[in-house]
PDB file of N, CA, C, O and CB in Angstrom:
ATOM      1  N   MET A   1      29.777  -3.402 -11.822  1.00  0.00           N
ATOM      2  CA  MET A   1      29.352  -2.199 -11.317  1.00  0.00           C
ATOM      3  C   MET A   1      27.807  -1.957 -12.127  1.00  0.00           C
ATOM      4  O   MET A   1      26.779  -1.904 -11.452  1.00  0.00           O
ATOM      5  CB  MET A   1      30.586  -0.991 -11.614  1.00  0.00           C
ATOM      6  N   GLY A   2      27.780  -1.854 -13.248  1.00  0.00           N
ATOM      7  CA  GLY A   2      26.503  -1.737 -13.921  1.00  0.00           C
ATOM      8  C   GLY A   2      25.652  -2.883 -13.496  1.00  0.00           C
ATOM      9  O   GLY A   2      24.552  -2.510 -13.089  1.00  0.00           O
ATOM     10  N   LEU A   3      25.835  -4.115 -13.475  1.00  0.00           N
ATOM     11  CA  LEU A   3      24.958  -4.963 -12.898  1.00  0.00           C
ATOM     12  C   LEU A   3      24.612  -4.906 -11.545  1.00  0.00           C
ATOM     13  O   LEU A   3      23.619  -5.500 -11.125  1.00  0.00           O
ATOM     14  CB  LEU A   3      25.334  -6.051 -13.102  1.00  0.00           C
ATOM     15  N   ILE A   4      25.317  -4.268 -10.853  1.00  0.00           N
ATOM     16  CA  ILE A   4      24.978  -3.965  -9.351  1.00  0.00           C
ATOM     17  C   ILE A   4      23.745  -2.745  -9.631  1.00  0.00           C
ATOM     18  O   ILE A   4      22.632  -2.780  -9.106  1.00  0.00           O
ATOM     19  CB  ILE A   4      26.569  -3.318  -8.323  1.00  0.00           C
ATOM     20  N   LEU A   5      24.141  -1.873 -10.406  1.00  0.00           N
ATOM     21  CA  LEU A   5      22.874  -0.842 -10.518  1.00  0.00           C
ATOM     22  C   LEU A   5      21.502  -1.086 -11.328  1.00  0.00           C
ATOM     23  O   LEU A   5      20.445  -0.457 -11.279  1.00  0.00           O
ATOM     24  CB  LEU A   5      23.398   0.382 -11.147  1.00  0.00           C
ATOM     25  N   ILE A   6      21.785  -1.935 -11.904  1.00  0.00           N
ATOM     26  CA  ILE A   6      20.477  -2.471 -12.628  1.00  0.00           C
ATOM     27  C   ILE A   6      19.790  -3.568 -11.629  1.00  0.00           C
ATOM     28  O   ILE A   6      18.560  -3.585 -11.680  1.00  0.00           O
ATOM     29  CB  ILE A   6      20.880  -3.233 -14.201  1.00  0.00           C
ATOM     30  N   GLU A   7      20.302  -4.324 -10.889  1.00  0.00           N
ATOM     31  CA  GLU A   7      19.981  -4.937  -9.948  1.00  0.00           C
ATOM     32  C   GLU A   7      19.108  -4.115  -8.787  1.00  0.00           C
ATOM     33  O   GLU A   7      18.008  -4.461  -8.358  1.00  0.00           O
ATOM     34  CB  GLU A   7      21.135  -5.470  -9.577  1.00  0.00           C
ATOM     35  N   ALA A   8      19.854  -2.972  -8.396  1.00  0.00           N
ATOM     36  CA  ALA A   8      19.338  -2.271  -7.451  1.00  0.00           C
ATOM     37  C   ALA A   8      17.967  -1.560  -7.806  1.00  0.00           C
ATOM     38  O   ALA A   8      17.068  -1.420  -6.976  1.00  0.00           O
ATOM     39  CB  ALA A   8      20.323  -1.395  -7.069  1.00  0.00           C
ATOM     40  N   LEU A   9      17.892  -1.120  -9.139  1.00  0.00           N
ATOM     41  CA  LEU A   9      16.946  -0.553  -9.765  1.00  0.00           C
ATOM     42  C   LEU A   9      15.791  -1.562  -9.601  1.00  0.00           C
ATOM     43  O   LEU A   9      14.787  -1.358  -8.918  1.00  0.00           O
ATOM     44  CB  LEU A   9      17.346  -0.196 -11.147  1.00  0.00           C
ATOM     45  N   GLY A  10      16.053  -2.657 -10.299  1.00  0.00           N
ATOM     46  CA  GLY A  10      15.033  -3.708 -10.144  1.00  0.00           C
ATOM     47  C   GLY A  10      14.527  -4.130  -8.865  1.00  0.00           C
ATOM     48  O   GLY A  10      13.371  -4.549  -8.798  1.00  0.00           O
ATOM     49  N   ALA A  11      15.230  -4.071  -7.882  1.00  0.00           N
ATOM     50  CA  ALA A  11      14.716  -4.295  -6.422  1.00  0.00           C
ATOM     51  C   ALA A  11      13.921  -2.910  -6.017  1.00  0.00           C
ATOM     52  O   ALA A  11      13.050  -2.950  -5.148  1.00  0.00           O
ATOM     53  CB  ALA A  11      16.086  -4.617  -5.292  1.00  0.00           C
ATOM     54  N   GLY A  12      14.199  -1.909  -6.564  1.00  0.00           N
ATOM     55  CA  GLY A  12      13.391  -0.589  -6.158  1.00  0.00           C
ATOM     56  C   GLY A  12      12.102  -0.594  -6.803  1.00  0.00           C
ATOM     57  O   GLY A  12      11.091  -0.308  -6.162  1.00  0.00           O
ATOM     58  N   VAL A  13      12.057  -0.954  -8.244  1.00  0.00           N
ATOM     59  CA  VAL A  13      10.892  -1.078  -8.679  1.00  0.00           C
ATOM     60  C   VAL A  13      10.088  -2.221  -8.122  1.00  0.00           C
ATOM     61  O   VAL A  13       8.890  -2.066  -7.885  1.00  0.00           O
ATOM     62  CB  VAL A  13      10.995  -1.114  -9.945  1.00  0.00           C
ATOM     63  N   LEU A  14      10.636  -3.239  -7.927  1.00  0.00           N
ATOM     64  CA  LEU A  14       9.665  -4.494  -7.097  1.00  0.00           C
ATOM     65  C   LEU A  14       9.089  -3.962  -5.933  1.00  0.00           C
ATOM     66  O   LEU A  14       7.905  -4.185  -5.679  1.00  0.00           O
ATOM     67  CB  LEU A  14      10.534  -5.875  -6.532  1.00  0.00           C
ATOM     68  N   LEU A  15       9.921  -3.162  -5.072  1.00  0.00           N
ATOM     69  CA  LEU A  15       9.423  -2.626  -3.831  1.00  0.00           C
ATOM     70  C   LEU A  15       8.239  -1.649  -4.113  1.00  0.00           C
ATOM     71  O   LEU A  15       7.231  -1.720  -3.409  1.00  0.00           O
ATOM     72  CB  LEU A  15      10.575  -1.912  -3.062  1.00  0.00           C
ATOM     73  N   VAL A  16       8.332  -0.756  -5.105  1.00  0.00           N
ATOM     74  CA  VAL A  16       7.371  -0.019  -5.243  1.00  0.00           C
ATOM     75  C   VAL A  16       6.107  -0.537  -5.838  1.00  0.00           C
ATOM     76  O   VAL A  16       5.003  -0.047  -5.604  1.00  0.00           O
ATOM     77  CB  VAL A  16       7.807   0.912  -5.834  1.00  0.00           C
ATOM     78  N   LEU A  17       6.332  -1.576  -6.637  1.00  0.00           N
ATOM     79  CA  LEU A  17       5.127  -2.423  -6.951  1.00  0.00           C
ATOM     80  C   LEU A  17       4.354  -2.976  -6.099  1.00  0.00           C
ATOM     81  O   LEU A  17       3.129  -2.948  -6.213  1.00  0.00           O
ATOM     82  CB  LEU A  17       5.381  -3.344  -7.596  1.00  0.00           C
ATOM     83  N   ILE A  18       5.078  -3.642  -4.979  1.00  0.00           N
ATOM     84  CA  ILE A  18       4.581  -4.360  -3.868  1.00  0.00           C
ATOM     85  C   ILE A  18       3.933  -3.491  -2.941  1.00  0.00           C
ATOM     86  O   ILE A  18       2.975  -3.945  -2.315  1.00  0.00           O
ATOM     87  CB  ILE A  18       5.600  -5.085  -3.215  1.00  0.00           C
ATOM     88  N   VAL A  19       4.315  -2.271  -2.746  1.00  0.00           N
ATOM     89  CA  VAL A  19       3.642  -1.196  -1.865  1.00  0.00           C
ATOM     90  C   VAL A  19       2.637  -0.760  -2.535  1.00  0.00           C
ATOM     91  O   VAL A  19       1.670  -0.653  -1.781  1.00  0.00           O
ATOM     92  CB  VAL A  19       4.446  -0.042  -1.460  1.00  0.00           C
ATOM     93  N   TRP A  20       2.333  -0.371  -3.894  1.00  0.00           N
ATOM     94  CA  TRP A  20       1.367  -0.106  -4.548  1.00  0.00           C
ATOM     95  C   TRP A  20       0.216  -0.967  -4.725  1.00  0.00           C
ATOM     96  O   TRP A  20      -0.951  -0.575  -4.739  1.00  0.00           O
ATOM     97  CB  TRP A  20       1.796   0.172  -5.486  1.00  0.00           C
ATOM     98  N   TRP A  21       0.589  -2.105  -4.852  1.00  0.00           N
ATOM     99  CA  TRP A  21      -0.420  -3.462  -4.876  1.00  0.00           C
ATOM    100  C   TRP A  21      -1.176  -3.518  -3.493  1.00  0.00           C
ATOM    101  O   TRP A  21      -2.382  -3.761  -3.534  1.00  0.00           O
ATOM    102  CB  TRP A  21       0.510  -5.026  -5.074  1.00  0.00           C
ATOM    103  N   THR A  22      -0.564  -3.313  -2.262  1.00  0.00           N
ATOM    104  CA  THR A  22      -0.946  -3.508  -0.945  1.00  0.00           C
ATOM    105  C   THR A  22      -1.870  -2.169  -0.630  1.00  0.00           C
ATOM    106  O   THR A  22      -2.847  -2.195   0.118  1.00  0.00           O
ATOM    107  CB  THR A  22       0.399  -3.704   0.036  1.00  0.00           C
ATOM    108  N   MET A  23      -1.479  -1.206  -1.203  1.00  0.00           N
ATOM    109  CA  MET A  23      -2.286   0.125  -0.947  1.00  0.00           C
ATOM    110  C   MET A  23      -3.607  -0.015  -1.743  1.00  0.00           C
ATOM    111  O   MET A  23      -4.663   0.185  -1.143  1.00  0.00           O
ATOM    112  CB  MET A  23      -1.433   1.527  -1.462  1.00  0.00           C
ATOM    113  N   PHE A  24      -3.614  -0.267  -2.748  1.00  0.00           N
ATOM    114  CA  PHE A  24      -4.842  -0.348  -3.579  1.00  0.00           C
ATOM    115  C   PHE A  24      -5.495  -1.435  -4.097  1.00  0.00           C
ATOM    116  O   PHE A  24      -6.363  -1.293  -4.959  1.00  0.00           O
ATOM    117  CB  PHE A  24      -4.684   0.247  -4.517  1.00  0.00           C
ATOM    118  N   SER A  25      -5.135  -2.629  -3.617  1.00  0.00           N
ATOM    119  CA  SER A  25      -5.788  -4.024  -3.917  1.00  0.00           C
ATOM    120  C   SER A  25      -7.137  -3.994  -3.142  1.00  0.00           C
ATOM    121  O   SER A  25      -7.219  -3.562  -1.992  1.00  0.00           O
ATOM    122  CB  SER A  25      -4.806  -5.364  -3.398  1.00  0.00           C
ATOM    123  N   GLY A  26      -8.235  -4.504  -3.885  1.00  0.00           N
ATOM    124  CA  GLY A  26      -9.310  -4.470  -3.293  1.00  0.00           C
ATOM    125  C   GLY A  26     -10.219  -3.262  -3.110  1.00  0.00           C
ATOM    126  O   GLY A  26     -11.277  -3.356  -2.488  1.00  0.00           O
ATOM    127  N   ARG A  27      -9.781  -2.094  -3.676  1.00  0.00           N
ATOM    128  CA  ARG A  27     -10.556  -1.077  -3.582  1.00  0.00           C
ATOM    129  C   ARG A  27     -10.941  -0.612  -5.116  1.00  0.00           C
ATOM    130  O   ARG A  27     -10.127  -0.661  -6.039  1.00  0.00           O
ATOM    131  CB  ARG A  27      -9.854  -0.037  -2.716  1.00  0.00           C
ATOM    132  N   VAL A  28     -12.287  -0.157  -5.254  1.00  0.00           N
ATOM    133  CA  VAL A  28     -12.548  -0.111  -6.582  1.00  0.00           C
ATOM    134  C   VAL A  28     -12.170   1.133  -7.295  1.00  0.00           C
ATOM    135  O   VAL A  28     -11.973   1.069  -8.508  1.00  0.00           O
ATOM    136  CB  VAL A  28     -13.845  -0.355  -6.751  1.00  0.00           C
ATOM    137  N   LYS A  29     -12.046   2.279  -6.653  1.00  0.00           N
ATOM    138  CA  LYS A  29     -11.481   3.341  -7.242  1.00  0.00           C
ATOM    139  C   LYS A  29     -10.302   3.992  -6.470  1.00  0.00           C
ATOM    140  O   LYS A  29     -10.066   5.186  -6.657  1.00  0.00           O
ATOM    141  CB  LYS A  29     -12.497   4.251  -7.478  1.00  0.00           C
ATOM    142  N   GLY A  30      -9.575   3.279  -5.637  1.00  0.00           N
ATOM    143  CA  GLY A  30      -8.198   3.705  -4.947  1.00  0.00           C
ATOM    144  C   GLY A  30      -8.669   4.024  -3.425  1.00  0.00           C
ATOM    145  O   GLY A  30      -9.173   3.171  -2.694  1.00  0.00           O
ATOM    146  N   GLU A  31      -8.445   5.308  -3.069  1.00  0.00           N
ATOM    147  CA  GLU A  31      -8.700   5.654  -1.636  1.00  0.00           C
ATOM    148  C   GLU A  31     -10.088   5.809  -1.379  1.00  0.00           C
ATOM    149  O   GLU A  31     -10.868   6.121  -2.279  1.00  0.00           O
ATOM    150  CB  GLU A  31      -8.017   6.887  -1.218  1.00  0.00           C
ATOM    151  N   LEU A  32     -10.501   5.582  -0.029  1.00  0.00           N
ATOM    152  CA  LEU A  32     -11.621   5.901   0.393  1.00  0.00           C
ATOM    153  C   LEU A  32     -12.094   7.098   0.491  1.00  0.00           C
ATOM    154  O   LEU A  32     -11.235   7.879   0.903  1.00  0.00           O
ATOM    155  CB  LEU A  32     -11.726   5.487   1.274  1.00  0.00           C
ATOM    156  N   PRO A  33     -13.390   7.711   0.227  1.00  0.00           N
ATOM    157  CA  PRO A  33     -13.539   9.146   0.073  1.00  0.00           C
ATOM    158  C   PRO A  33     -13.522   9.732   1.612  1.00  0.00           C
ATOM    159  O   PRO A  33     -13.775   8.996   2.566  1.00  0.00           O
ATOM    160  CB  PRO A  33     -14.972   9.512  -0.781  1.00  0.00           C
ATOM    161  N   ALA A  34     -13.251  10.902   1.740  1.00  0.00           N
ATOM    162  CA  ALA A  34     -13.132  11.510   2.938  1.00  0.00           C
ATOM    163  C   ALA A  34     -13.984  11.678   3.919  1.00  0.00           C
ATOM    164  O   ALA A  34     -13.707  11.893   5.099  1.00  0.00           O
ATOM    165  CB  ALA A  34     -12.833  12.428   2.775  1.00  0.00           C
ATOM    166  N   THR A  35     -15.351  11.552   3.284  1.00  0.00           N
ATOM    167  CA  THR A  35     -16.706  11.488   4.352  1.00  0.00           C
ATOM    168  C   THR A  35     -16.846  10.355   5.025  1.00  0.00           C
ATOM    169  O   THR A  35     -17.456  10.304   6.093  1.00  0.00           O
ATOM    170  CB  THR A  35     -18.080  11.618   3.705  1.00  0.00           C
ATOM    171  N   GLN A  36     -16.235   9.239   4.403  1.00  0.00           N
ATOM    172  CA  GLN A  36     -16.537   7.801   5.006  1.00  0.00           C
ATOM    173  C   GLN A  36     -15.720   7.623   6.090  1.00  0.00           C
ATOM    174  O   GLN A  36     -14.534   7.923   5.955  1.00  0.00           O
ATOM    175  CB  GLN A  36     -16.306   6.603   4.046  1.00  0.00           C
ATOM    176  N   ALA A  37     -16.122   7.184   7.165  1.00  0.00           N
ATOM    177  CA  ALA A  37     -15.279   6.911   8.538  1.00  0.00           C
ATOM    178  C   ALA A  37     -15.237   5.447   8.337  1.00  0.00           C
ATOM    179  O   ALA A  37     -16.065   4.807   7.689  1.00  0.00           O
ATOM    180  CB  ALA A  37     -16.026   7.414  10.140  1.00  0.00           C
ATOM    181  N   PRO A  38     -13.927   4.845   9.110  1.00  0.00           N
ATOM    182  CA  PRO A  38     -13.892   3.451   9.203  1.00  0.00           C
ATOM    183  C   PRO A  38     -14.893   2.767  10.152  1.00  0.00           C
ATOM    184  O   PRO A  38     -15.061   3.298  11.249  1.00  0.00           O
ATOM    185  CB  PRO A  38     -12.596   3.103   9.569  1.00  0.00           C
ATOM    186  N   GLU A  39     -15.437   1.875   9.913  1.00  0.00           N
ATOM    187  CA  GLU A  39     -16.279   1.057  10.961  1.00  0.00           C
ATOM    188  C   GLU A  39     -15.656   0.902  12.105  1.00  0.00           C
ATOM    189  O   GLU A  39     -14.428   0.861  12.022  1.00  0.00           O
ATOM    190  CB  GLU A  39     -16.644  -0.264  10.565  1.00  0.00           C
ATOM    191  N   LYS A  40     -16.234   0.780  13.391  1.00  0.00           N
ATOM    192  CA  LYS A  40     -15.681   0.605  14.620  1.00  0.00           C
ATOM    193  C   LYS A  40     -16.364  -0.901  15.041  1.00  0.00           C
ATOM    194  O   LYS A  40     -17.569  -1.152  15.091  1.00  0.00           O
ATOM    195  CB  LYS A  40     -16.033   1.944  15.646  1.00  0.00           C
ATOM    196  N   ARG A  41     -15.278  -1.789  15.316  1.00  0.00           N
ATOM    197  CA  ARG A  41     -15.471  -3.053  15.715  1.00  0.00           C
ATOM    198  C   ARG A  41     -15.887  -3.029  17.146  1.00  0.00           C
ATOM    199  O   ARG A  41     -15.306  -2.257  17.908  1.00  0.00           O
ATOM    200  CB  ARG A  41     -14.296  -3.848  15.479  1.00  0.00           C
ATOM    201  N   PRO A  42     -17.007  -3.940  17.658  1.00  0.00           N
ATOM    202  CA  PRO A  42     -17.476  -4.026  19.017  1.00  0.00           C
ATOM    203  C   PRO A  42     -16.259  -4.296  20.124  1.00  0.00           C
ATOM    204  O   PRO A  42     -16.428  -4.007  21.309  1.00  0.00           O
ATOM    205  CB  PRO A  42     -18.559  -5.195  19.056  1.00  0.00           C
ATOM    206  N   ASN A  43     -15.247  -4.769  19.721  1.00  0.00           N
ATOM    207  CA  ASN A  43     -14.053  -5.082  20.441  1.00  0.00           C
ATOM    208  C   ASN A  43     -13.224  -4.049  20.898  1.00  0.00           C
ATOM    209  O   ASN A  43     -12.389  -4.132  21.799  1.00  0.00           O
ATOM    210  CB  ASN A  43     -13.306  -5.848  19.731  1.00  0.00           C
ATOM    211  N   ASP A  44     -13.537  -2.968  20.148  1.00  0.00           N
ATOM    212  CA  ASP A  44     -12.480  -1.884  20.344  1.00  0.00           C
ATOM    213  C   ASP A  44     -12.746  -1.155  21.543  1.00  0.00           C
ATOM    214  O   ASP A  44     -13.861  -1.116  22.063  1.00  0.00           O
ATOM    215  CB  ASP A  44     -12.410  -0.893  19.190  1.00  0.00           C
ATOM    216  N   ARG A  45     -11.670  -0.543  22.012  1.00  0.00           N
ATOM    217  CA  ARG A  45     -11.904   0.312  23.372  1.00  0.00           C
ATOM    218  C   ARG A  45     -11.611   1.471  23.136  1.00  0.00           C
ATOM    219  O   ARG A  45     -10.746   1.784  22.318  1.00  0.00           O
ATOM    220  CB  ARG A  45     -11.159  -0.028  24.576  1.00  0.00           C
ATOM    221  N   ASP A  46     -12.340   2.353  23.867  1.00  0.00           N
ATOM    222  CA  ASP A  46     -12.422   3.864  23.911  1.00  0.00           C
ATOM    223  C   ASP A  46     -11.284   4.340  24.782  1.00  0.00           C
ATOM    224  O   ASP A  46     -11.498   4.346  25.994  1.00  0.00           O
ATOM    225  CB  ASP A  46     -13.839   4.395  24.492  1.00  0.00           C
ATOM    226  N   THR A  47     -10.101   4.740  24.341  1.00  0.00           N
ATOM    227  CA  THR A  47      -9.067   5.005  25.264  1.00  0.00           C
ATOM    228  C   THR A  47      -8.788   6.738  24.988  1.00  0.00           C
ATOM    229  O   THR A  47      -7.929   7.335  25.636  1.00  0.00           O
ATOM    230  CB  THR A  47      -7.657   3.903  24.936  1.00  0.00           C
TER     231      THR A  47
END
């Protein structure tokens, strides 16, 4: 039973690390500033 709990905890930690890595990789200081809007691509449609 203890081994199952340790394995589940390890999987949860791995999941959190993957989510954290994908959220903040490539950004110098984390989230973008609120004043900066994402650039619009020429292919995007206005709907």
